[in-house]
C-alpha positions in Angstrom: -80.6 32.5 -9.5 -82.5 29.3 -9.5 -79.5 27.6 -11.3 -77.2 29.0 -8.6 -79.3 27.6 -5.8 -79.4 24.2 -7.5 -75.6 24.2 -8.0 -75.1 25.1 -4.3 -77.4 22.2 -3.3 -75.3 19.8 -5.5 -72.0 21.0 -4.0 -73.4 20.7 -0.5 -74.1 17.0 -1.1 -70.3 16.5 -1.4 -69.7 17.8 2.2 -70.5 16.2 5.6 -72.9 17.8 7.9 -70.0 18.7 10.3 -68.1 20.6 7.6 -65.5 18.0 6.8 -65.0 16.9 3.2 -65.7 13.4 2.1 -62.6 11.2 1.5 -62.1 10.4 -2.2 -62.5 6.8 -3.2 -59.0 6.7 -4.8 -55.9 7.6 -2.9 -52.8 9.2 -4.2 -51.4 5.7 -4.8 -54.4 4.7 -6.8 -54.0 7.8 -9.0 -50.3 7.0 -9.4 -51.0 3.4 -10.4 -53.9 4.3 -12.7 -52.6 7.3 -14.4 -48.8 7.0 -14.0 -48.3 10.4 -12.4 -48.4 11.7 -8.9 -51.6 13.6 -8.0 -50.1 17.2 -8.2 -48.5 16.5 -11.6 -51.7 14.9 -12.9 -53.8 17.8 -11.7 -51.5 20.3 -13.5 -51.7 18.3 -16.7 -55.5 18.1 -16.4 -55.7 21.8 -15.8 -53.5 22.5 -18.9 -55.6 20.1 -21.0 -58.8 21.9 -19.9 -57.4 25.4 -20.8 -56.2 24.1 -24.2 -59.3 22.2 -25.1 -62.1 24.3 -23.6 -64.6 25.2 -26.3 -62.8 22.9 -28.8 -62.8 19.3 -27.6 -64.6 20.0 -24.3 -68.1 21.4 -24.1 -69.2 21.9 -20.5 -72.4 23.3 -19.1 -72.4 26.4 -17.0 -72.8 24.3 -13.8 -69.9 22.1 -14.6 -67.7 25.1 -15.3 -68.6 26.6 -11.9 -67.7 23.4 -10.3 -64.3 23.3 -12.1 -63.6 26.9 -11.0 -64.5 26.1 -7.4 -62.2 23.0 -7.4 -59.4 25.1 -8.9 -59.8 27.8 -6.1 -60.0 25.1 -3.4 -56.9 23.3 -4.8 -54.9 26.6 -4.9 -56.0 28.3 -1.7 -57.9 25.8 0.4 -61.1 26.9 2.2 -62.8 30.1 1.0 -61.2 33.3 2.2 -62.3 36.8 1.6 -58.7 38.1 1.2 -58.1 36.0 -1.9 -61.6 36.3 -3.4 -62.0 39.2 -5.7 -64.6 41.8 -5.0 -67.9 41.0 -6.7 -70.6 43.5 -7.4 -74.2 42.9 -6.7 -75.1 42.7 -10.3 -72.1 40.4 -11.2 -74.0 37.1 -11.5 -71.1 35.0 -12.6 -68.8 36.3 -9.9 -71.4 35.7 -7.2 -72.0 32.2 -8.6 -68.3 31.3 -8.5 -67.9 32.6 -5.0 -70.9 30.8 -3.8 -69.7 27.5 -5.4 -66.3 27.9 -3.7 -67.9 28.6 -0.3 -70.0 25.5 -0.6 -66.9 23.3 -0.8 -66.3 24.1 2.9 -63.2 22.3 4.4 -62.6 20.0 1.5 -58.8 19.3 1.3 -56.7 20.4 -1.6 -56.0 16.8 -2.6 -59.7 16.0 -2.8 -60.4 19.1 -4.9 -57.6 18.0 -7.3 -59.2 14.6 -7.5 -62.7 15.9 -8.2 -61.3 18.2 -10.9 -59.6 15.3 -12.6 -62.7 13.1 -12.4 -65.0 15.7 -13.8 -62.7 16.6 -16.7 -62.2 12.9 -17.4 -65.9 12.1 -17.3 -66.8 15.0 -19.7 -64.0 14.4 -22.2 -62.5 11.1 -23.3 -59.4 12.7 -24.7 -57.9 13.4 -21.3 -56.5 9.9 -20.8 -54.8 9.7 -24.2 -53.4 13.2 -23.5 -52.0 12.0 -20.1 -50.7 8.7 -21.7 -48.8 10.8 -24.4 -47.2 12.9 -21.7 -46.4 9.7 -19.8 -44.7 8.2 -22.8 -42.8 11.4 -23.4 -41.5 11.4 -19.8 -40.6 7.8 -20.0 -38.6 8.5 -23.2 -36.9 11.4 -21.5 -36.0 9.3 -18.5 -34.7 6.6 -20.8 -32.5 9.0 -22.7 -31.2 10.4 -19.4 -30.3 7.0 -18.2 -28.7 6.1 -21.5 -26.7 9.3 -21.4 -25.6 8.6 -17.8 -24.7 5.0 -18.6 -22.7 6.2 -21.6 -20.9 8.8 -19.5 -20.2 6.2 -16.9 -18.8 3.8 -19.5 -16.6 6.5 -20.9 -15.3 7.4 -17.5 -14.6 3.7 -16.7 -12.8 3.3 -20.1 -10.8 6.5 -19.4 -9.9 5.3 -15.9 -9.0 1.8 -17.3 -6.7 3.4 -19.9 -5.1 5.6 -17.3 -4.4 2.6 -15.0 -3.0 0.6 -17.9 -0.7 3.5 -18.9 0.3 3.9 -15.3 1.0 0.2 -15.0 3.0 0.2 -18.2 5.0 3.2 -17.0 5.7 1.5 -13.7 6.7 -1.6 -15.6 9.1 0.3 -17.8 10.6 2.1 -14.8 11.0 -1.2 -13.1 12.7 -2.7 -16.1 15.0 0.3 -16.4 15.8 0.1 -12.7 16.6 -3.6 -13.0 18.9 -3.0 -16.0 20.7 -0.2 -14.2 21.1 -2.4 -11.1 22.3 -5.2 -13.2 24.9 -2.9 -14.9 26.1 -1.7 -11.5 26.5 -5.3 -10.3 28.3 -6.3 -13.4 30.6 -3.3 -13.2 31.4 -4.0 -9.5 32.0 -7.7 -10.2 34.2 -7.0 -13.2 36.3 -4.6 -11.2 36.9 -7.2 -8.5 38.0 -9.9 -11.0 39.6 -7.8 -13.7 43.2 -8.6 -12.7 42.6 -12.3 -12.1 40.6 -12.9 -15.3 43.1 -10.9 -17.4 46.1 -12.9 -16.0 44.2 -16.2 -16.6 43.3 -15.2 -20.2 46.8 -14.2 -20.9 48.1 -17.6 -19.7 45.5 -19.5 -21.7 45.6 -17.5 -24.9 49.1 -15.9 -25.2 49.5 -13.5 -28.0 45.8 -13.7 -29.1 44.1 -10.5 -27.9 40.7 -11.5 -29.4 40.5 -14.9 -27.8 41.6 -13.3 -24.5 38.8 -10.8 -24.6 36.3 -13.5 -25.5 37.5 -15.7 -22.6 37.3 -12.8 -20.2 33.7 -12.1 -21.3 32.7 -15.7 -20.7 34.2 -15.8 -17.3 32.6 -12.5 -16.3 29.2 -13.7 -17.4 29.6 -17.0 -15.5 30.8 -15.1 -12.5 27.7 -12.7 -12.7 25.2 -15.6 -13.0 26.7 -17.4 -10.0 26.5 -14.2 -7.9 22.9 -13.6 -8.9 22.0 -17.2 -8.0 23.4 -16.7 -4.5 21.5 -13.4 -4.2 18.2 -15.0 -5.2 18.8 -17.9 -2.7 19.5 -15.4 0.0 16.3 -13.4 -0.8 14.2 -16.5 -0.8 15.6 -17.6 2.6 14.9 -14.1 3.9 11.3 -14.1 2.7 10.7 -17.6 4.2 12.1 -16.6 7.5 10.0 -13.4 7.6 6.9 -15.5 6.9 7.7 -18.1 9.6 8.5 -15.4 12.1 5.2 -13.6 11.4 3.3 -16.9 11.8 5.1 -18.0 15.0 5.5 -14.9 17.0 4.2 -11.5 15.9 5.1 -9.7 19.0 8.8 -10.6 19.1 9.8 -7.6 16.8 8.0 -5.1 19.1 9.7 -6.6 22.2 13.0 -6.3 20.4 12.5 -2.7 19.6 11.5 -1.8 23.2 14.5 -3.6 24.6 16.9 -2.0 22.1 15.5 1.4 22.9 15.9 0.9 26.6 19.4 -0.7 26.3 21.3 2.5 25.5 22.5 3.3 29.1 24.0 -0.2 29.3 26.3 0.1 26.3 30.0 -0.7 26.5 32.7 1.1 24.5 35.7 -0.2 22.9 37.9 2.9 23.1 38.5 6.0 25.3 38.3 8.6 22.7 35.4 11.0 23.4 34.9 11.8 19.7 34.5 8.2 18.7 31.2 6.5 18.2 30.2 3.7 20.7 30.1 0.1 19.6 27.2 -1.5 21.4 27.6 -5.2 22.3 26.4 -7.7 25.0 23.0 -6.3 25.9 21.6 -5.8 22.4 23.4 -8.8 21.1 21.3 -11.0 23.3 18.1 -9.5 22.0 18.6 -10.6 18.4 15.6 -12.5 17.3 15.8 -16.2 16.6 14.9 -15.6 13.0 17.9 -13.3 12.5 20.2 -15.8 14.1 18.9 -18.6 11.8 19.4 -16.3 8.8 23.0 -15.7 9.8 23.6 -19.4 10.2 22.1 -20.2 6.8 24.3 -17.5 5.3 27.3 -19.1 6.8 26.2 -22.5 5.5 25.9 -21.1 2.0 29.3 -19.5 2.3 28.2 -16.4 0.3 31.5 -14.5 0.9 33.8 -17.3 0.1 35.6 -17.8 -3.2 33.3 -17.9 -6.1 33.3 -21.2 -7.9 34.6 -20.6 -11.4 36.3 -23.0 -13.8 39.5 -24.3 -12.1 40.8 -25.9 -15.2 40.9 -24.7 -18.7 42.7 -26.3 -21.7 45.3 -24.1 -23.2 46.2 -24.0 -26.9 48.3 -27.2 -26.5 45.5 -29.2 -24.8 47.1 -29.0 -21.3 45.1 -28.0 -18.2 46.1 -25.3 -15.8 44.6 -24.1 -12.6 42.5 -20.9 -12.6 43.2 -18.3 -10.0 40.6 -17.8 -7.3 38.7 -14.5 -7.6 38.0 -12.1 -4.7 35.1 -12.8 -2.3 31.6 -11.8 -3.3 29.7 -9.6 -0.9 26.2 -10.6 0.0 23.5 -8.0 0.0 22.6 -6.2 3.3 19.3 -6.6 5.1 17.4 -3.3 5.6 14.2 -2.6 7.6 12.6 0.4 9.3 10.9 1.1 12.7 8.2 3.6 13.7 9.5 4.4 17.3 11.6 7.3 16.1 11.0 9.5 19.2 12.0 6.7 21.6 15.1 6.0 19.5 16.2 9.6 19.5 15.7 9.9 23.2 17.9 6.8 23.8 20.6 8.0 21.5 20.7 11.5 23.0 22.1 10.1 26.2 25.4 9.5 24.4 26.5 12.8 22.7 29.0 11.0 20.5 26.1 9.4 18.7 24.7 12.7 17.6 26.4 14.5 14.6 25.5 17.8 13.0 26.2 17.5 9.3 26.4 20.9 7.6 25.0 21.7 4.2 27.1 20.5 1.2 28.9 18.1 3.7 29.3 14.3 4.0 30.0 12.4 7.2 31.8 9.0 7.0 31.6 6.6 10.0 34.4 4.1 9.9 33.5 0.9 11.8 36.2 -1.8 11.9 35.2 -5.4 12.0 35.5 -6.8 15.5 37.3 -10.1 16.2 34.5 -11.3 18.4 31.7 -10.3 16.0 30.2 -11.8 12.8 27.6 -9.3 11.8 27.3 -5.4 11.9 24.1 -3.6 12.7 23.3 0.0 12.3 20.3 2.4 13.1 19.9 6.1 12.3 17.4 8.9 12.0 17.3 12.7 11.5 15.2 15.5 12.8 13.2 17.2 10.0 14.7 16.3 6.6 16.0 13.3 4.7 19.7 12.4 4.2 21.7 10.3 1.8 23.0 7.0 3.1 25.2 4.2 1.8 27.5 1.4 3.1 30.9 0.4 1.7 33.5 -2.1 2.8 37.2 -1.3 2.8 39.5 -4.3 2.6 42.1 -3.2 5.1 43.3 -4.1 8.6 42.9 -1.5 11.3 45.4 -1.5 14.3 42.5 -1.2 16.7 38.7 -1.4 16.9 38.1 2.3 17.3 35.1 3.7 15.5 35.9 7.1 14.0 33.8 9.9 12.3 35.0 12.1 9.5 32.9 15.1 8.3 34.0 16.6 5.0 33.2 20.3 4.8 33.3 22.3 1.6 37.1 23.1 1.9 37.8 19.4 2.5 35.8 18.5 -0.5 37.9 20.7 -2.7 41.1 18.9 -1.6 39.3 15.6 -2.1 38.3 16.6 -5.7 41.9 17.6 -6.5 43.1 14.3 -5.2 40.5 12.4 -7.2 41.4 14.3 -10.4 45.1 13.3 -9.9 44.3 9.6 -9.4 41.3 9.6 -11.9 39.3 7.4 -9.5 36.1 7.8 -7.6 36.2 6.5 -4.1 32.4 6.0 -4.0 32.6 3.5 -6.8 34.7 1.1 -4.8 37.6 1.2 -7.3 41.0 0.0 -6.4 44.0 2.3 -6.4 47.7 1.7 -6.0 47.9 3.8 -2.8 44.5 3.0 -1.4 42.9 -0.3 -0.1 40.2 -1.8 -2.3 36.6 -0.7 -1.4 33.4 -2.5 -2.4 29.9 -1.1 -2.4 27.3 -2.8 -0.2 24.5 -0.3 -0.3 24.6 2.6 -2.8 24.1 6.2 -1.5 20.4 7.1 -1.8 18.3 9.6 0.0 16.4 8.0 2.9 13.3 9.4 4.7 14.9 8.9 8.1 13.1 11.9 9.5 9.8 9.9 9.4 11.1 6.5 10.7 14.2 4.8 12.0 16.3 3.1 9.3 18.0 -0.1 10.4 20.2 -2.6 8.6 22.7 -5.5 9.1 25.4 -7.1 7.1 27.4 -10.3 7.7 31.1 -9.8 7.9 32.7 -10.7 4.6 36.1 -10.8 6.3 38.5 -8.5 8.1 38.2 -4.9 7.1 36.4 -1.6 7.8 32.8 -0.6 7.1 32.2 2.9 5.8 28.8 4.3 6.7 28.4 7.4 4.5 25.7 10.1 5.4 25.5 12.4 2.4 24.1 16.0 2.8 26.0 17.4 -0.2 22.8 17.9 -2.2 21.4 20.4 0.4 22.6 23.9 -0.3 21.2 25.5 2.9 20.0 23.0 5.5 22.2 21.2 8.0 21.1 17.9 9.4 21.1 16.5 12.9 22.0 12.8 12.7 21.2 10.2 15.4 22.9 6.9 14.9 24.0 3.8 16.6 26.2 0.9 15.5 26.9 -2.5 17.1 27.9 -6.0 16.3 26.7 -9.5 17.1 28.7 -12.6 17.9 
């Protein structure tokens, strides 16, 4: 019992007279900097080291072991409590000594108990620090491997994403090339159809009786005709882009003002006929609201004379060395301008006021709006939208002369389509391709029929008159087996 009293006196010297534990000299940060581990982790490693090495590399006195047990209890449970202390018999000397040592720690904090435990083990065994250093190196190696694995995984994901983007870009490039080739073939086919008769007659005159030379001359003329047409298209696109950029820099609000004025101008429209089933041609009010950029664009188009006779060789030596005049080919149509607007609700509300401008197109049906060129106009404008679903749209130009300026609408139902198919089989010609027939006026394609998301925004467009004729605005719902479409549209011309 004398040893127990002495141990109690030694433990009491670690406590203040008011029952509060003394603050350790080293804080948690000091332990972290000194040992490389947070205090709780360092305590667990020290406790494991003590249990593994007790009696082997560590030889402690009875008093020191009591102190370690007391620190362990204080670190685990805090201040001494009877409910966590095991029952000790009167004759259990070791149990009573341990309980007394724990009680003597008083209100010492758990952190202070951990620190004292580590200091005592370190002071009694020099192998603790190498043991901790080994674990520190092991943890550093584990962290290093984890970081390397994460870095490798990140590089693999980046490489995978890069390859995916490259493949996507390559696929888009191939699709764009294919689309350009298809578009070029369509343009060549349309141009060749327009000039087939003239070129054939010219080749026959220049190379009579020589079929091979005639075909070679026709190919050369067709290629020259195509290159000239594409040059005009590129010039027009460049002018259009420059005008858009200038308009954006000069006045960004002009387009919004134009949309508001066009939406509110529906009640002030004037008609060119008295037929209630005919679409209205809007003039005057909306003509004045064309932006300055659009007017400049039309003037530049007229200066370029895009729809005039295409310049091809006017003289070609024949087999005898003489020169003859080359016949002038048909006019070349310039591409149309297309844009969209977001005010679809306001547009529909303005169009609904005129019932003739709303058409219900049944499933498997196609509506064709015939708009003759007006003697006072120089450019046609159109706008359209639908309620819930998209619809096919294309524009064609029929080289014919209408007796009046009446705009008419023809909706081909399924029965009408059968008659049309029979007629096409007899003539072996597709009207959509703009081919020429003996009993029908020639028709050129301005915009091919494609499905447009006009249920999300208003689709608008314009085209400068190529001459006197009739515009055919085709709204195609033949691909829809069940759904009918409500079409809201408006057409007008500008002077």
